[in-house]
PDB file of N, CA, C and O in Angstrom:
ATOM      1  N   MET A   1    -220.977  27.026 128.460  1.00  0.00           N
ATOM      2  CA  MET A   1    -220.695  25.955 129.533  1.00  0.00           C
ATOM      3  C   MET A   1    -219.296  25.795 129.164  1.00  0.00           C
ATOM      4  O   MET A   1    -218.321  26.075 129.862  1.00  0.00           O
ATOM      5  N   ASP A   2    -219.310  25.184 127.673  1.00  0.00           N
ATOM      6  CA  ASP A   2    -217.704  24.671 127.013  1.00  0.00           C
ATOM      7  C   ASP A   2    -216.731  25.129 127.023  1.00  0.00           C
ATOM      8  O   ASP A   2    -215.606  24.640 127.133  1.00  0.00           O
ATOM      9  N   THR A   3    -217.330  26.869 126.822  1.00  0.00           N
ATOM     10  CA  THR A   3    -216.274  28.022 126.851  1.00  0.00           C
ATOM     11  C   THR A   3    -215.519  28.122 127.707  1.00  0.00           C
ATOM     12  O   THR A   3    -214.310  28.195 127.491  1.00  0.00           O
ATOM     13  N   VAL A   4    -216.237  28.162 129.341  1.00  0.00           N
ATOM     14  CA  VAL A   4    -216.113  28.592 130.105  1.00  0.00           C
ATOM     15  C   VAL A   4    -215.281  27.619 131.027  1.00  0.00           C
ATOM     16  O   VAL A   4    -214.614  28.130 131.926  1.00  0.00           O
ATOM     17  N   LEU A   5    -215.277  26.160 130.851  1.00  0.00           N
ATOM     18  CA  LEU A   5    -214.654  24.900 131.154  1.00  0.00           C
ATOM     19  C   LEU A   5    -213.621  25.277 130.490  1.00  0.00           C
ATOM     20  O   LEU A   5    -212.704  25.629 131.231  1.00  0.00           O
ATOM     21  N   GLY A   6    -213.360  25.359 129.190  1.00  0.00           N
ATOM     22  CA  GLY A   6    -212.209  25.528 128.483  1.00  0.00           C
ATOM     23  C   GLY A   6    -210.964  26.458 128.888  1.00  0.00           C
ATOM     24  O   GLY A   6    -209.738  26.343 128.896  1.00  0.00           O
ATOM     25  N   TYR A   7    -212.053  27.586 129.269  1.00  0.00           N
ATOM     26  CA  TYR A   7    -210.975  28.389 129.774  1.00  0.00           C
ATOM     27  C   TYR A   7    -210.232  28.452 130.903  1.00  0.00           C
ATOM     28  O   TYR A   7    -209.150  29.023 131.043  1.00  0.00           O
ATOM     29  N   GLY A   8    -211.054  27.651 131.959  1.00  0.00           N
ATOM     30  CA  GLY A   8    -210.789  27.131 133.051  1.00  0.00           C
ATOM     31  C   GLY A   8    -209.112  26.462 132.992  1.00  0.00           C
ATOM     32  O   GLY A   8    -207.998  26.913 133.259  1.00  0.00           O
ATOM     33  N   TRP A   9    -209.568  25.355 132.567  1.00  0.00           N
ATOM     34  CA  TRP A   9    -208.495  24.389 132.204  1.00  0.00           C
ATOM     35  C   TRP A   9    -207.245  25.391 131.389  1.00  0.00           C
ATOM     36  O   TRP A   9    -206.164  25.320 131.973  1.00  0.00           O
ATOM     37  N   PHE A  10    -207.247  26.042 130.495  1.00  0.00           N
ATOM     38  CA  PHE A  10    -206.310  26.603 130.041  1.00  0.00           C
ATOM     39  C   PHE A  10    -205.871  27.333 131.109  1.00  0.00           C
ATOM     40  O   PHE A  10    -204.648  27.403 131.229  1.00  0.00           O
ATOM     41  N   ARG A  11    -206.744  28.058 132.152  1.00  0.00           N
ATOM     42  CA  ARG A  11    -205.981  29.075 133.004  1.00  0.00           C
ATOM     43  C   ARG A  11    -205.167  28.016 134.446  1.00  0.00           C
ATOM     44  O   ARG A  11    -204.151  28.166 135.124  1.00  0.00           O
ATOM     45  N   ALA A  12    -205.869  27.343 134.410  1.00  0.00           N
ATOM     46  CA  ALA A  12    -205.071  26.215 135.201  1.00  0.00           C
ATOM     47  C   ALA A  12    -203.849  25.743 134.647  1.00  0.00           C
ATOM     48  O   ALA A  12    -202.829  25.909 135.316  1.00  0.00           O
ATOM     49  N   ILE A  13    -203.743  24.929 133.035  1.00  0.00           N
ATOM     50  CA  ILE A  13    -202.692  24.505 132.772  1.00  0.00           C
ATOM     51  C   ILE A  13    -201.561  25.708 132.712  1.00  0.00           C
ATOM     52  O   ILE A  13    -200.443  25.261 132.967  1.00  0.00           O
ATOM     53  N   ARG A  14    -201.575  26.786 132.504  1.00  0.00           N
ATOM     54  CA  ARG A  14    -200.856  27.793 132.666  1.00  0.00           C
ATOM     55  C   ARG A  14    -200.507  28.088 133.916  1.00  0.00           C
ATOM     56  O   ARG A  14    -199.319  27.978 134.220  1.00  0.00           O
ATOM     57  N   HIS A  15    -201.284  28.437 134.705  1.00  0.00           N
ATOM     58  CA  HIS A  15    -200.692  28.587 136.326  1.00  0.00           C
ATOM     59  C   HIS A  15    -199.342  27.313 136.516  1.00  0.00           C
ATOM     60  O   HIS A  15    -198.209  27.507 136.957  1.00  0.00           O
ATOM     61  N   LEU A  16    -199.909  26.104 136.048  1.00  0.00           N
ATOM     62  CA  LEU A  16    -199.514  24.798 136.716  1.00  0.00           C
ATOM     63  C   LEU A  16    -197.700  25.182 136.117  1.00  0.00           C
ATOM     64  O   LEU A  16    -196.670  25.280 136.784  1.00  0.00           O
ATOM     65  N   LEU A  17    -197.955  25.338 134.441  1.00  0.00           N
ATOM     66  CA  LEU A  17    -196.549  25.462 134.455  1.00  0.00           C
ATOM     67  C   LEU A  17    -195.752  26.970 134.271  1.00  0.00           C
ATOM     68  O   LEU A  17    -194.610  27.191 133.867  1.00  0.00           O
ATOM     69  N   ALA A  18    -196.694  27.804 134.675  1.00  0.00           N
ATOM     70  CA  ALA A  18    -195.418  29.033 135.166  1.00  0.00           C
ATOM     71  C   ALA A  18    -194.610  28.574 136.391  1.00  0.00           C
ATOM     72  O   ALA A  18    -193.387  28.710 136.364  1.00  0.00           O
ATOM     73  N   GLN A  19    -195.327  27.943 137.654  1.00  0.00           N
ATOM     74  CA  GLN A  19    -194.669  27.332 138.618  1.00  0.00           C
ATOM     75  C   GLN A  19    -193.455  26.022 138.317  1.00  0.00           C
ATOM     76  O   GLN A  19    -192.688  25.488 139.119  1.00  0.00           O
ATOM     77  N   GLU A  20    -193.614  25.821 137.102  1.00  0.00           N
ATOM     78  CA  GLU A  20    -192.216  24.623 136.862  1.00  0.00           C
ATOM     79  C   GLU A  20    -191.309  25.594 136.405  1.00  0.00           C
ATOM     80  O   GLU A  20    -190.240  25.235 135.911  1.00  0.00           O
ATOM     81  N   GLU A  21    -191.697  27.147 136.543  1.00  0.00           N
ATOM     82  CA  GLU A  21    -190.304  27.741 136.165  1.00  0.00           C
ATOM     83  C   GLU A  21    -190.012  27.363 134.117  1.00  0.00           C
ATOM     84  O   GLU A  21    -189.180  26.568 133.680  1.00  0.00           O
ATOM     85  N   LEU A  22    -190.807  28.065 133.420  1.00  0.00           N
ATOM     86  CA  LEU A  22    -190.618  27.638 132.000  1.00  0.00           C
ATOM     87  C   LEU A  22    -189.679  28.223 131.303  1.00  0.00           C
ATOM     88  O   LEU A  22    -189.446  28.023 130.111  1.00  0.00           O
ATOM     89  N   GLU A  23    -189.173  28.886 131.953  1.00  0.00           N
ATOM     90  CA  GLU A  23    -187.778  29.709 131.327  1.00  0.00           C
ATOM     91  C   GLU A  23    -186.491  28.866 131.452  1.00  0.00           C
ATOM     92  O   GLU A  23    -185.595  29.264 130.707  1.00  0.00           O
ATOM     93  N   ARG A  24    -186.091  27.465 132.451  1.00  0.00           N
ATOM     94  CA  ARG A  24    -185.636  26.990 132.809  1.00  0.00           C
ATOM     95  C   ARG A  24    -185.483  25.130 132.008  1.00  0.00           C
ATOM     96  O   ARG A  24    -184.648  24.247 132.204  1.00  0.00           O
ATOM     97  N   ARG A  25    -186.750  25.185 131.078  1.00  0.00           N
ATOM     98  CA  ARG A  25    -187.134  24.298 130.499  1.00  0.00           C
ATOM     99  C   ARG A  25    -186.173  24.159 129.187  1.00  0.00           C
ATOM    100  O   ARG A  25    -185.750  25.173 128.633  1.00  0.00           O
ATOM    101  N   PRO A  26    -185.840  22.809 128.705  1.00  0.00           N
ATOM    102  CA  PRO A  26    -185.239  23.193 127.026  1.00  0.00           C
ATOM    103  C   PRO A  26    -186.287  23.436 126.258  1.00  0.00           C
ATOM    104  O   PRO A  26    -187.410  23.484 126.761  1.00  0.00           O
ATOM    105  N   ARG A  27    -186.118  23.595 125.134  1.00  0.00           N
ATOM    106  CA  ARG A  27    -186.700  23.739 123.905  1.00  0.00           C
ATOM    107  C   ARG A  27    -187.197  22.808 123.350  1.00  0.00           C
ATOM    108  O   ARG A  27    -186.451  21.850 123.150  1.00  0.00           O
ATOM    109  N   MET A  28    -188.528  22.717 122.916  1.00  0.00           N
ATOM    110  CA  MET A  28    -188.721  21.578 122.585  1.00  0.00           C
ATOM    111  C   MET A  28    -188.383  21.089 121.327  1.00  0.00           C
ATOM    112  O   MET A  28    -188.123  21.846 120.391  1.00  0.00           O
ATOM    113  N   HIS A  29    -188.368  19.815 121.235  1.00  0.00           N
ATOM    114  CA  HIS A  29    -187.750  19.176 119.844  1.00  0.00           C
ATOM    115  C   HIS A  29    -188.426  19.450 118.578  1.00  0.00           C
ATOM    116  O   HIS A  29    -189.644  19.283 118.502  1.00  0.00           O
ATOM    117  N   PRO A  30    -187.776  19.837 117.621  1.00  0.00           N
ATOM    118  CA  PRO A  30    -188.387  19.809 116.375  1.00  0.00           C
ATOM    119  C   PRO A  30    -189.633  18.466 116.049  1.00  0.00           C
ATOM    120  O   PRO A  30    -190.719  18.709 115.522  1.00  0.00           O
ATOM    121  N   VAL A  31    -189.383  17.672 116.297  1.00  0.00           N
ATOM    122  CA  VAL A  31    -190.603  16.646 115.920  1.00  0.00           C
ATOM    123  C   VAL A  31    -191.414  16.638 116.404  1.00  0.00           C
ATOM    124  O   VAL A  31    -192.428  16.343 115.773  1.00  0.00           O
ATOM    125  N   ALA A  32    -191.547  17.019 118.149  1.00  0.00           N
ATOM    126  CA  ALA A  32    -192.321  17.135 118.993  1.00  0.00           C
ATOM    127  C   ALA A  32    -193.186  18.209 118.613  1.00  0.00           C
ATOM    128  O   ALA A  32    -194.348  18.046 118.986  1.00  0.00           O
ATOM    129  N   ARG A  33    -192.856  19.692 117.719  1.00  0.00           N
ATOM    130  CA  ARG A  33    -193.100  20.441 117.631  1.00  0.00           C
ATOM    131  C   ARG A  33    -194.117  20.350 116.114  1.00  0.00           C
ATOM    132  O   ARG A  33    -195.103  20.913 115.637  1.00  0.00           O
ATOM    133  N   GLN A  34    -193.433  19.580 115.865  1.00  0.00           N
ATOM    134  CA  GLN A  34    -194.305  19.490 114.067  1.00  0.00           C
ATOM    135  C   GLN A  34    -195.653  18.378 114.643  1.00  0.00           C
ATOM    136  O   GLN A  34    -196.777  18.431 114.145  1.00  0.00           O
ATOM    137  N   ARG A  35    -195.335  17.565 115.581  1.00  0.00           N
ATOM    138  CA  ARG A  35    -196.701  16.633 115.692  1.00  0.00           C
ATOM    139  C   ARG A  35    -197.586  17.263 116.926  1.00  0.00           C
ATOM    140  O   ARG A  35    -198.637  16.792 117.362  1.00  0.00           O
ATOM    141  N   LEU A  36    -196.848  18.543 117.421  1.00  0.00           N
ATOM    142  CA  LEU A  36    -197.972  19.131 118.330  1.00  0.00           C
ATOM    143  C   LEU A  36    -199.505  19.664 117.241  1.00  0.00           C
ATOM    144  O   LEU A  36    -200.693  19.378 117.390  1.00  0.00           O
ATOM    145  N   PRO A  37    -199.304  19.912 116.932  1.00  0.00           N
ATOM    146  CA  PRO A  37    -200.705  20.445 115.928  1.00  0.00           C
ATOM    147  C   PRO A  37    -202.033  19.175 115.764  1.00  0.00           C
ATOM    148  O   PRO A  37    -203.232  19.425 115.887  1.00  0.00           O
ATOM    149  N   ARG A  38    -201.434  17.792 115.459  1.00  0.00           N
ATOM    150  CA  ARG A  38    -202.077  16.947 115.094  1.00  0.00           C
ATOM    151  C   ARG A  38    -202.840  16.507 116.710  1.00  0.00           C
ATOM    152  O   ARG A  38    -204.034  16.290 116.917  1.00  0.00           O
ATOM    153  N   MET A  39    -201.645  16.472 117.750  1.00  0.00           N
ATOM    154  CA  MET A  39    -201.931  15.681 119.000  1.00  0.00           C
ATOM    155  C   MET A  39    -202.872  17.426 119.999  1.00  0.00           C
ATOM    156  O   MET A  39    -203.031  17.418 121.220  1.00  0.00           O
ATOM    157  N   ILE A  40    -203.175  18.259 119.389  1.00  0.00           N
ATOM    158  CA  ILE A  40    -204.261  19.381 119.888  1.00  0.00           C
ATOM    159  C   ILE A  40    -204.861  18.863 119.140  1.00  0.00           C
ATOM    160  O   ILE A  40    -205.035  17.912 119.902  1.00  0.00           O
ATOM    161  N   ARG A  41    -205.433  18.551 118.210  1.00  0.00           N
ATOM    162  CA  ARG A  41    -206.430  18.141 117.758  1.00  0.00           C
ATOM    163  C   ARG A  41    -207.021  16.950 117.885  1.00  0.00           C
ATOM    164  O   ARG A  41    -208.248  16.860 117.897  1.00  0.00           O
ATOM    165  N   LYS A  42    -206.079  15.711 118.013  1.00  0.00           N
ATOM    166  CA  LYS A  42    -206.939  14.922 119.394  1.00  0.00           C
ATOM    167  C   LYS A  42    -207.287  15.185 120.474  1.00  0.00           C
ATOM    168  O   LYS A  42    -208.304  14.728 120.997  1.00  0.00           O
ATOM    169  N   VAL A  43    -206.565  15.903 120.953  1.00  0.00           N
ATOM    170  CA  VAL A  43    -207.261  16.067 122.540  1.00  0.00           C
ATOM    171  C   VAL A  43    -208.343  17.116 122.824  1.00  0.00           C
ATOM    172  O   VAL A  43    -209.045  17.191 123.833  1.00  0.00           O
ATOM    173  N   ALA A  44    -208.350  18.146 121.432  1.00  0.00           N
ATOM    174  CA  ALA A  44    -209.587  18.974 121.766  1.00  0.00           C
ATOM    175  C   ALA A  44    -210.702  17.895 121.011  1.00  0.00           C
ATOM    176  O   ALA A  44    -211.802  17.887 121.564  1.00  0.00           O
ATOM    177  N   GLY A  45    -210.590  17.187 120.085  1.00  0.00           N
ATOM    178  CA  GLY A  45    -211.979  16.016 119.861  1.00  0.00           C
ATOM    179  C   GLY A  45    -212.852  15.330 121.079  1.00  0.00           C
ATOM    180  O   GLY A  45    -214.057  15.252 121.318  1.00  0.00           O
ATOM    181  N   ARG A  46    -211.551  14.832 121.784  1.00  0.00           N
ATOM    182  CA  ARG A  46    -211.851  13.734 123.021  1.00  0.00           C
ATOM    183  C   ARG A  46    -212.532  14.673 124.350  1.00  0.00           C
ATOM    184  O   ARG A  46    -213.325  14.260 125.196  1.00  0.00           O
ATOM    185  N   LEU A  47    -211.830  16.331 124.204  1.00  0.00           N
ATOM    186  CA  LEU A  47    -212.697  17.679 124.910  1.00  0.00           C
ATOM    187  C   LEU A  47    -214.164  17.610 124.669  1.00  0.00           C
ATOM    188  O   LEU A  47    -215.187  17.596 125.353  1.00  0.00           O
ATOM    189  N   ALA A  48    -213.849  17.575 123.450  1.00  0.00           N
ATOM    190  CA  ALA A  48    -215.801  18.187 122.621  1.00  0.00           C
ATOM    191  C   ALA A  48    -216.330  16.878 123.094  1.00  0.00           C
ATOM    192  O   ALA A  48    -217.423  17.034 123.640  1.00  0.00           O
ATOM    193  N   ASP A  49    -215.977  15.795 123.075  1.00  0.00           N
ATOM    194  CA  ASP A  49    -217.058  14.523 123.527  1.00  0.00           C
ATOM    195  C   ASP A  49    -217.622  14.855 125.062  1.00  0.00           C
ATOM    196  O   ASP A  49    -218.778  15.148 125.367  1.00  0.00           O
ATOM    197  N   TYR A  50    -216.532  14.731 125.885  1.00  0.00           N
ATOM    198  CA  TYR A  50    -216.966  14.964 127.394  1.00  0.00           C
ATOM    199  C   TYR A  50    -218.127  15.976 127.484  1.00  0.00           C
ATOM    200  O   TYR A  50    -219.260  15.803 127.931  1.00  0.00           O
ATOM    201  N   VAL A  51    -217.438  17.316 126.828  1.00  0.00           N
ATOM    202  CA  VAL A  51    -218.792  17.950 127.356  1.00  0.00           C
ATOM    203  C   VAL A  51    -219.843  17.925 126.253  1.00  0.00           C
ATOM    204  O   VAL A  51    -220.520  18.948 126.152  1.00  0.00           O
ATOM    205  N   ARG A  52    -220.027  17.179 125.624  1.00  0.00           N
ATOM    206  CA  ARG A  52    -221.467  16.769 124.536  1.00  0.00           C
ATOM    207  C   ARG A  52    -222.315  16.514 125.894  1.00  0.00           C
ATOM    208  O   ARG A  52    -221.981  15.808 126.846  1.00  0.00           O
ATOM    209  N   PRO A  53    -223.732  17.425 125.699  1.00  0.00           N
ATOM    210  CA  PRO A  53    -224.980  16.499 126.480  1.00  0.00           C
ATOM    211  C   PRO A  53    -225.197  14.977 126.171  1.00  0.00           C
ATOM    212  O   PRO A  53    -225.491  14.494 125.077  1.00  0.00           O
ATOM    213  N   GLY A  54    -225.008  14.372 127.261  1.00  0.00           N
ATOM    214  CA  GLY A  54    -225.354  13.197 127.544  1.00  0.00           C
ATOM    215  C   GLY A  54    -224.182  11.876 127.144  1.00  0.00           C
ATOM    216  O   GLY A  54    -224.383  10.676 126.962  1.00  0.00           O
ATOM    217  N   PHE A  55    -223.045  12.606 127.110  1.00  0.00           N
ATOM    218  CA  PHE A  55    -221.851  12.035 127.517  1.00  0.00           C
ATOM    219  C   PHE A  55    -221.627  10.886 128.179  1.00  0.00           C
ATOM    220  O   PHE A  55    -221.631  11.190 129.372  1.00  0.00           O
ATOM    221  N   HIS A  56    -221.395   9.501 128.036  1.00  0.00           N
ATOM    222  CA  HIS A  56    -220.842   8.845 128.896  1.00  0.00           C
ATOM    223  C   HIS A  56    -219.581   8.198 128.336  1.00  0.00           C
ATOM    224  O   HIS A  56    -219.463   7.648 127.241  1.00  0.00           O
ATOM    225  N   PRO A  57    -218.406   8.408 129.545  1.00  0.00           N
ATOM    226  CA  PRO A  57    -217.015   7.564 129.322  1.00  0.00           C
ATOM    227  C   PRO A  57    -217.006   6.113 128.355  1.00  0.00           C
ATOM    228  O   PRO A  57    -216.181   5.727 127.527  1.00  0.00           O
ATOM    229  N   ASP A  58    -218.475   5.409 128.909  1.00  0.00           N
ATOM    230  CA  ASP A  58    -218.443   3.585 128.229  1.00  0.00           C
ATOM    231  C   ASP A  58    -218.601   4.363 127.109  1.00  0.00           C
ATOM    232  O   ASP A  58    -217.529   3.989 126.634  1.00  0.00           O
ATOM    233  N   GLN A  59    -219.040   5.168 126.229  1.00  0.00           N
ATOM    234  CA  GLN A  59    -219.262   5.333 125.146  1.00  0.00           C
ATOM    235  C   GLN A  59    -217.855   5.423 123.845  1.00  0.00           C
ATOM    236  O   GLN A  59    -218.031   5.763 122.674  1.00  0.00           O
ATOM    237  N   HIS A  60    -216.607   5.047 124.423  1.00  0.00           N
ATOM    238  CA  HIS A  60    -215.303   5.132 124.120  1.00  0.00           C
ATOM    239  C   HIS A  60    -215.383   3.698 124.950  1.00  0.00           C
ATOM    240  O   HIS A  60    -215.764   3.565 126.113  1.00  0.00           O
ATOM    241  N   ASP A  61    -214.816   2.414 123.833  1.00  0.00           N
ATOM    242  CA  ASP A  61    -214.417   1.443 124.047  1.00  0.00           C
ATOM    243  C   ASP A  61    -212.664   1.468 124.390  1.00  0.00           C
ATOM    244  O   ASP A  61    -211.689   1.655 123.662  1.00  0.00           O
ATOM    245  N   ASN A  62    -212.801   1.214 125.704  1.00  0.00           N
ATOM    246  CA  ASN A  62    -210.986   1.764 126.065  1.00  0.00           C
ATOM    247  C   ASN A  62    -210.654  -0.242 126.619  1.00  0.00           C
ATOM    248  O   ASN A  62    -209.743  -0.453 127.419  1.00  0.00           O
ATOM    249  N   ARG A  63    -211.133  -0.928 126.308  1.00  0.00           N
ATOM    250  CA  ARG A  63    -210.896  -2.216 126.643  1.00  0.00           C
ATOM    251  C   ARG A  63    -209.268  -2.592 126.943  1.00  0.00           C
ATOM    252  O   ARG A  63    -208.679  -3.130 127.880  1.00  0.00           O
ATOM    253  N   GLY A  64    -208.828  -1.969 125.525  1.00  0.00           N
ATOM    254  CA  GLY A  64    -207.544  -2.261 125.296  1.00  0.00           C
ATOM    255  C   GLY A  64    -206.386  -2.033 125.850  1.00  0.00           C
ATOM    256  O   GLY A  64    -205.330  -2.655 125.959  1.00  0.00           O
ATOM    257  N   LEU A  65    -207.015  -0.457 126.361  1.00  0.00           N
ATOM    258  CA  LEU A  65    -206.277   0.005 127.223  1.00  0.00           C
ATOM    259  C   LEU A  65    -206.146  -1.007 128.170  1.00  0.00           C
ATOM    260  O   LEU A  65    -205.410  -1.979 128.004  1.00  0.00           O
ATOM    261  N   ALA A  66    -206.807  -0.824 129.120  1.00  0.00           N
ATOM    262  CA  ALA A  66    -206.888  -1.578 130.576  1.00  0.00           C
ATOM    263  C   ALA A  66    -206.004  -3.116 130.303  1.00  0.00           C
ATOM    264  O   ALA A  66    -205.101  -3.582 130.998  1.00  0.00           O
ATOM    265  N   ARG A  67    -206.714  -3.770 128.859  1.00  0.00           N
ATOM    266  CA  ARG A  67    -205.765  -5.165 128.852  1.00  0.00           C
ATOM    267  C   ARG A  67    -204.481  -4.585 129.103  1.00  0.00           C
ATOM    268  O   ARG A  67    -203.782  -5.128 129.959  1.00  0.00           O
ATOM    269  N   THR A  68    -203.895  -3.215 128.288  1.00  0.00           N
ATOM    270  CA  THR A  68    -202.131  -3.301 127.901  1.00  0.00           C
ATOM    271  C   THR A  68    -201.971  -2.836 129.950  1.00  0.00           C
ATOM    272  O   THR A  68    -201.290  -3.496 130.734  1.00  0.00           O
ATOM    273  N   TYR A  69    -202.623  -1.852 130.247  1.00  0.00           N
ATOM    274  CA  TYR A  69    -201.862  -1.564 131.474  1.00  0.00           C
ATOM    275  C   TYR A  69    -201.665  -2.696 132.431  1.00  0.00           C
ATOM    276  O   TYR A  69    -200.656  -3.035 133.050  1.00  0.00           O
ATOM    277  N   LEU A  70    -203.487  -3.454 132.390  1.00  0.00           N
ATOM    278  CA  LEU A  70    -203.131  -4.657 133.525  1.00  0.00           C
ATOM    279  C   LEU A  70    -201.925  -5.675 133.255  1.00  0.00           C
ATOM    280  O   LEU A  70    -201.061  -5.779 134.126  1.00  0.00           O
ATOM    281  N   ALA A  71    -201.830  -6.461 132.034  1.00  0.00           N
ATOM    282  CA  ALA A  71    -200.724  -6.731 131.476  1.00  0.00           C
ATOM    283  C   ALA A  71    -199.336  -6.292 131.739  1.00  0.00           C
ATOM    284  O   ALA A  71    -198.492  -7.085 132.158  1.00  0.00           O
ATOM    285  N   SER A  72    -199.027  -4.793 131.453  1.00  0.00           N
ATOM    286  CA  SER A  72    -197.926  -4.400 132.307  1.00  0.00           C
ATOM    287  C   SER A  72    -196.989  -4.789 133.748  1.00  0.00           C
ATOM    288  O   SER A  72    -195.799  -4.949 134.022  1.00  0.00           O
ATOM    289  N   ILE A  73    -198.859  -4.847 134.760  1.00  0.00           N
ATOM    290  CA  ILE A  73    -198.389  -5.078 135.771  1.00  0.00           C
ATOM    291  C   ILE A  73    -198.674  -6.024 136.560  1.00  0.00           C
ATOM    292  O   ILE A  73    -198.819  -5.993 137.782  1.00  0.00           O
ATOM    293  N   ASN A  74    -198.800  -7.362 135.425  1.00  0.00           N
ATOM    294  CA  ASN A  74    -198.990  -8.663 135.617  1.00  0.00           C
ATOM    295  C   ASN A  74    -200.381  -8.962 136.870  1.00  0.00           C
ATOM    296  O   ASN A  74    -200.450  -9.692 137.859  1.00  0.00           O
ATOM    297  N   ARG A  75    -201.286  -8.062 136.264  1.00  0.00           N
ATOM    298  CA  ARG A  75    -202.383  -8.687 137.027  1.00  0.00           C
ATOM    299  C   ARG A  75    -204.257  -8.840 136.080  1.00  0.00           C
ATOM    300  O   ARG A  75    -205.388  -8.774 136.562  1.00  0.00           O
ATOM    301  N   LEU A  76    -203.643  -9.115 134.213  1.00  0.00           N
ATOM    302  CA  LEU A  76    -203.988  -9.562 133.282  1.00  0.00           C
ATOM    303  C   LEU A  76    -204.622 -11.258 134.195  1.00  0.00           C
ATOM    304  O   LEU A  76    -203.936 -12.182 134.629  1.00  0.00           O
ATOM    305  N   ALA A  77    -206.251 -11.074 134.200  1.00  0.00           N
ATOM    306  CA  ALA A  77    -206.790 -12.139 134.231  1.00  0.00           C
ATOM    307  C   ALA A  77    -207.177 -13.014 133.609  1.00  0.00           C
ATOM    308  O   ALA A  77    -208.090 -12.617 132.884  1.00  0.00           O
ATOM    309  N   GLY A  78    -206.874 -14.559 133.424  1.00  0.00           N
ATOM    310  CA  GLY A  78    -207.358 -15.509 132.325  1.00  0.00           C
ATOM    311  C   GLY A  78    -205.862 -15.374 130.864  1.00  0.00           C
ATOM    312  O   GLY A  78    -205.952 -16.031 129.826  1.00  0.00           O
TER     313      GLY A  78
END
């Protein structure tokens, strides 16, 4: 199942990028290219959690992200 889900995501991303006419996009900045492998590993780790049996999003503490966002739109209570 994980392989099927990953393949589906890959195909969908490829399809969307093709619609953006990649040939007209500027080349990736060298610093961004250098950081890409680390970012891919981080995202792959999160995806592995997502497809793990018994996973629930509450298993990741995202309250800090919520506080930051709410503060940025002046909706932080308290």
